[in-house]
LUMTOR-299575 format. One line per field, with one value per residue (C-alpha): residue number from 1; z, y, x; residue in three letters. Coordinates in Angstrom, 2 decimals. Each point is the difference from the previous one (the first is absolute). Example, Ala and Ser with C-alpha at 12.3 -4.5 7.8 and 13.67 -1.06 7.14 Angstrom:
2
n 1_2 $
w 7.80_-0.66 $
v -4.50_3.44 $
u 12.30_1.37 $
res Ala_Ser $
! end
This chain:
278
n 1_2_3_4_5_6_7_8_9_10_11_12_13_14_15_16_17_18_19_20_21_22_23_24_25_26_27_28_29_30_31_32_33_34_35_36_37_38_39_40_41_42_43_44_45_46_47_48_49_50_51_52_53_54_55_56_57_58_59_60_61_62_63_64_65_66_67_68_69_70_71_72_73_74_75_76_77_78_79_80_81_82_83_84_85_86_87_88_89_90_91_92_93_94_95_96_97_98_99_100_101_102_103_104_105_106_107_108_109_110_111_112_113_114_115_116_117_118_119_120_121_122_123_124_125_126_127_128_129_130_131_132_133_134_135_136_137_138_139_140_141_142_143_144_145_146_147_148_149_150_151_152_153_154_155_156_157_158_159_160_161_162_163_164_165_166_167_168_169_170_171_172_173_174_175_176_177_178_179_180_181_182_183_184_185_186_187_188_189_190_191_192_193_194_195_196_197_198_199_200_201_202_203_204_205_206_207_208_209_210_211_212_213_214_215_216_217_218_219_220_221_222_223_224_225_226_227_228_229_230_231_232_233_234_235_236_237_238_239_240_241_242_243_244_245_246_247_248_249_250_251_252_253_254_255_256_257_258_259_260_261_262_263_264_265_266_267_268_269_270_271_272_273_274_275_276_277_278 $
w 0.09_-0.98_3.15_0.40_2.89_1.29_2.41_2.47_3.56_0.73_-2.33_1.57_-1.75_-3.39_-2.50_-2.68_0.84_-1.03_-3.13_-1.44_0.94_-2.05_-2.85_-0.12_0.11_-2.84_-2.21_0.72_1.61_2.76_2.90_3.68_1.54_3.70_2.36_1.85_2.86_-0.19_3.04_-0.35_-0.23_-1.90_-3.54_-1.55_2.11_-0.65_-3.82_0.41_2.15_-2.54_-2.99_2.06_0.84_-0.89_-0.24_-3.66_-2.40_1.06_-3.09_1.42_2.58_0.53_2.24_2.20_2.75_1.25_-2.19_-3.53_0.14_1.44_-2.91_-2.54_1.61_-0.03_-3.69_-2.59_-2.86_0.23_-2.56_-1.00_1.94_3.08_-0.29_-0.36_3.02_1.87_1.48_-1.03_0.94_-2.28_0.15_-2.60_0.59_-3.19_-1.06_-0.42_3.40_1.68_-2.36_1.69_-1.51_1.29_-0.80_2.50_-2.26_-2.98_2.37_1.58_-3.66_-1.20_2.87_-0.24_-3.74_-0.67_3.36_1.20_-3.48_0.66_-2.81_1.56_-3.20_0.74_3.76_3.00_2.38_3.60_1.09_3.82_1.28_-1.48_1.14_-1.89_-1.04_-1.44_-1.77_-1.78_-1.19_-1.02_-3.37_-1.36_1.18_-2.05_-2.89_0.07_-0.87_3.39_-0.60_3.48_2.73_3.48_2.43_3.46_3.00_3.66_-0.69_-2.87_-0.96_-0.74_-2.43_-1.77_-0.50_-1.67_-2.15_-1.18_-0.97_-2.28_-1.27_-3.59_-0.20_0.84_-2.58_-2.65_0.81_0.27_3.60_2.91_2.84_3.50_3.56_2.85_3.70_1.53_1.41_-3.00_-2.67_-2.08_-1.94_-0.61_-2.24_-2.39_1.65_3.36_0.78_3.52_-0.04_3.59_2.71_2.07_-0.93_1.04_3.34_0.58_-0.01_-1.28_-3.55_-0.42_-2.23_0.26_-1.66_-2.16_-2.33_-0.81_-2.28_-0.96_-1.93_0.71_-0.20_3.30_0.10_2.92_-0.87_3.15_-0.15_2.55_3.42_-0.45_-2.80_1.93_1.59_-3.21_-1.90_2.41_0.22_-3.98_-0.10_2.64_-2.08_-3.27_-1.53_-1.44_2.23_-1.29_1.94_-1.31_-0.65_-3.88_0.02_1.79_-2.48_-2.97_1.29_0.76_-3.62_-1.32_2.32_-0.92_-3.73_0.63_2.06_-2.29_-3.40_0.22_0.57_2.72_-0.11_2.52_-0.29_0.80_2.92_1.40_-0.19_1.78_2.52_0.90_0.27_2.39_2.26_-0.16 $
v 0.08_3.40_2.10_3.85_2.22_3.60_1.13_3.03_1.13_0.33_-2.73_-1.58_2.68_-1.02_-1.08_-1.08_-3.70_0.06_2.20_-2.22_-3.22_1.59_1.02_-3.58_-1.60_2.25_-0.45_-3.76_0.43_-2.44_1.81_0.80_3.51_0.83_2.68_0.32_2.22_1.32_1.28_3.65_-1.00_-3.21_0.65_-1.77_-3.12_-0.14_0.10_-2.87_-2.05_0.38_-1.12_-3.01_-1.02_-3.77_-0.21_1.32_2.16_3.60_2.12_3.48_2.38_3.32_2.31_2.52_2.62_0.39_-2.02_1.42_1.73_-3.14_-2.07_2.36_-0.31_-3.85_-0.48_-0.72_1.22_3.05_1.37_3.61_1.11_-1.75_1.56_3.48_-0.63_-1.68_-2.30_-3.44_-1.50_-3.18_-2.48_-2.84_-2.98_-1.08_-2.09_3.14_1.49_2.11_2.55_2.92_2.17_2.85_-0.51_2.47_3.05_-1.86_-1.52_3.34_1.64_-2.75_0.12_3.61_0.28_-3.42_-0.57_3.50_1.30_3.18_0.72_1.36_1.79_3.80_-0.56_1.58_-2.70_0.14_-2.98_-0.19_-1.74_-0.67_-3.69_-3.14_0.41_3.58_-1.19_-2.79_2.16_3.22_-1.06_-1.52_3.01_2.29_-2.44_0.15_3.69_1.78_3.78_0.61_-2.16_1.12_-2.52_0.98_-1.60_0.77_-0.07_2.37_-1.35_-3.39_1.48_1.96_-3.08_-1.85_3.17_0.23_-3.56_0.50_3.37_-1.36_-2.03_3.02_2.03_-2.61_0.01_3.85_-0.29_2.35_-1.85_1.46_-0.90_1.61_-0.41_-1.25_3.54_1.99_-1.61_2.68_-0.36_-3.00_-2.93_-2.23_-3.26_-0.39_-3.18_-0.98_-2.23_0.34_-2.36_2.35_-2.08_-3.29_1.36_1.61_3.47_3.22_1.05_1.75_3.03_2.73_-0.19_2.90_-2.46_-1.31_1.63_-1.27_-3.17_-0.61_-3.61_-0.84_-3.41_-1.82_-2.68_-1.85_-1.89_-1.49_1.58_1.59_2.22_1.05_3.01_1.61_-0.99_1.68_3.15_0.27_-0.56_2.66_2.43_-0.68_-2.28_-3.43_-2.51_-3.12_-2.56_-2.20_-3.18_0.64_0.89_-3.13_-2.21_1.67_-0.04_-3.68_-0.61_1.48_-2.19_-3.11_0.73_0.32_-3.35_-2.08_1.80_0.20_3.16_-0.70_1.72_2.89_1.80_-3.20_-0.85_3.51_-0.11_-3.39_1.32_3.05_-2.10_-2.30_2.74_2.23 $
u 0.08_1.11_0.18_-0.50_-0.38_-0.38_2.48_-0.47_-0.38_-2.77_-1.58_-3.03_-2.40_1.21_-2.53_2.70_-0.35_-3.62_0.60_2.64_-1.86_-2.97_2.27_1.35_-3.54_-1.32_3.18_0.34_3.56_1.19_1.62_0.02_0.25_0.32_0.82_3.38_0.74_3.43_2.07_0.95_3.63_-0.43_-0.96_3.06_-0.45_-3.72_0.68_2.61_-2.23_-2.83_2.17_1.09_-3.47_-0.23_-3.86_0.26_2.07_0.09_-0.52_-0.50_-1.34_-1.66_1.49_-1.88_0.66_2.63_2.45_-0.34_3.48_1.49_-1.16_1.33_3.43_-0.40_-1.09_2.93_-2.12_-2.38_-2.32_0.33_-3.22_1.26_3.45_-1.53_-2.17_2.88_-2.77_-1.10_-3.21_0.14_2.92_0.17_2.49_1.60_2.95_2.20_-0.90_-2.71_-1.87_-1.65_-2.82_-2.44_-3.65_-1.29_-0.13_-1.57_-2.46_-1.06_-0.30_-1.96_-2.41_-0.34_-0.64_-1.71_-2.03_-0.50_-0.29_2.11_2.52_3.47_0.82_-0.02_-0.70_1.57_1.14_1.20_1.88_0.25_3.30_3.47_0.53_-0.24_-3.68_0.55_3.25_-1.93_-2.74_1.55_1.37_-3.22_-1.99_2.38_-0.24_-3.79_0.26_-0.68_0.49_1.31_1.16_1.02_1.69_-0.58_1.73_0.64_3.71_0.40_3.48_-1.47_-2.58_2.79_2.00_-2.87_-0.89_3.48_0.22_-3.06_0.79_1.05_-2.96_-2.22_1.78_-0.66_-3.80_-0.10_-1.21_0.47_1.68_0.79_0.68_-1.67_-0.35_-3.24_-0.96_0.93_-2.18_-1.89_-3.09_-2.44_0.47_-1.85_1.39_1.49_1.93_0.89_3.07_0.94_-0.43_-2.17_-3.09_1.64_1.12_-3.43_1.41_-1.63_-0.06_3.46_-1.33_-2.56_-3.42_0.90_1.80_-3.47_-2.69_-3.42_0.37_3.72_0.73_1.68_1.60_1.57_2.48_-1.21_-3.38_-2.54_-0.23_3.52_-1.43_-3.21_1.30_1.48_-3.02_-2.43_2.13_-0.06_-3.64_-0.67_1.61_-1.50_2.34_-0.47_1.72_1.61_1.96_2.88_-1.73_-0.21_3.75_0.81_-1.93_1.49_3.56_-0.68_-1.26_3.23_2.02_-1.99_0.70_3.72_0.00_-2.24_-0.32_-3.74_-2.10_-2.54_-3.42_0.67_-3.24_-1.96_2.17_-0.32_-3.79_0.07_2.32_-1.95_-3.17_2.01_1.26_-2.96 $
res Unk_Unk_Unk_Unk_Unk_Unk_Unk_Unk_Unk_Unk_Unk_Unk_Unk_Unk_Unk_Unk_Unk_Unk_Unk_Unk_Unk_Unk_Unk_Unk_Unk_Unk_Unk_Unk_Unk_Unk_Unk_Unk_Unk_Unk_Unk_Unk_Unk_Unk_Unk_Unk_Unk_Unk_Unk_Unk_Unk_Unk_Unk_Unk_Unk_Unk_Unk_Unk_Unk_Unk_Unk_Unk_Unk_Unk_Unk_Unk_Unk_Unk_Unk_Unk_Unk_Unk_Unk_Unk_Unk_Unk_Unk_Unk_Unk_Unk_Unk_Unk_Unk_Unk_Unk_Unk_Unk_Unk_Unk_Unk_Unk_Unk_Unk_Unk_Unk_Unk_Unk_Unk_Unk_Unk_Unk_Unk_Unk_Unk_Unk_Unk_Unk_Unk_Unk_Unk_Unk_Unk_Unk_Unk_Unk_Unk_Unk_Unk_Unk_Unk_Unk_Unk_Unk_Unk_Unk_Unk_Unk_Unk_Unk_Unk_Unk_Unk_Unk_Unk_Unk_Unk_Unk_Unk_Unk_Unk_Unk_Unk_Unk_Unk_Unk_Unk_Unk_Unk_Unk_Unk_Unk_Unk_Unk_Unk_Unk_Unk_Unk_Unk_Unk_Unk_Unk_Unk_Unk_Unk_Unk_Unk_Unk_Unk_Unk_Unk_Unk_Unk_Unk_Unk_Unk_Unk_Unk_Unk_Unk_Unk_Unk_Unk_Unk_Unk_Unk_Unk_Unk_Unk_Unk_Unk_Unk_Unk_Unk_Unk_Unk_Unk_Unk_Unk_Unk_Unk_Unk_Unk_Unk_Unk_Unk_Unk_Unk_Unk_Unk_Unk_Unk_Unk_Unk_Unk_Unk_Unk_Unk_Unk_Unk_Unk_Unk_Unk_Unk_Unk_Unk_Unk_Unk_Unk_Unk_Unk_Unk_Unk_Unk_Unk_Unk_Unk_Unk_Unk_Unk_Unk_Unk_Unk_Unk_Unk_Unk_Unk_Unk_Unk_Unk_Unk_Unk_Unk_Unk_Unk_Unk_Unk_Unk_Unk_Unk_Unk_Unk_Unk_Unk_Unk_Unk_Unk_Unk_Unk_Unk_Unk_Unk_Unk_Unk_Unk_Unk_Unk_Unk_Unk_Unk_Unk_Unk_Unk_Unk_Unk $
! end
């Protein structure tokens, strides 16, 4: 049996095993997919242990918070989009070593444009946070044609580094790209994406409501109870709230195609998952 898993800390909330099991069922693929809780200082050892699992053949794994930078360091072969992000959320185990990719960005873009029916071309986008989540999605947002993208972070220096790394890509796509501190954000945006861990930790929304206008699409990368606070805040200020469930399914579909060479029906699985979780 081919083995796959999702690694992270925390991990018990992850819906990835259900999603990939459903993908496998719908595409006729035989595999097993599980969660693996990784100690905060034990990522390399966890990957080694998974690859040595004798219950089947380890083929790859998804990587979630907080190990996306660690997996980028560990992979011997990294795709251009993951190189730009310097973060990897998909590892594939092949004969020539570990291959790393990042499907977060295209997953978010596909969810916004296909499932939420919001075209990013010409939009003003606020990306909150400068960690692994933001690093994975900034490039695809620029490639989708956003007019202006502001990366806002508690530590401004981290946002500046992320923006500088994407400056050439922004120039190629004729986009305005800037870094700001959380308390200095000016104006309202068409799309606001919360890529911080504030929701996961149950913290307050890290920006003022002035970043929203009526009809703003406000997306939290988290889902389930973790996203409830952000979504309630967005709804209360006239925005259209969206959790990260669609992004999760869309990025998983990209990973599944990388691993299995088959494109699963993401929209169907997203609808089923929303019905399942209510």
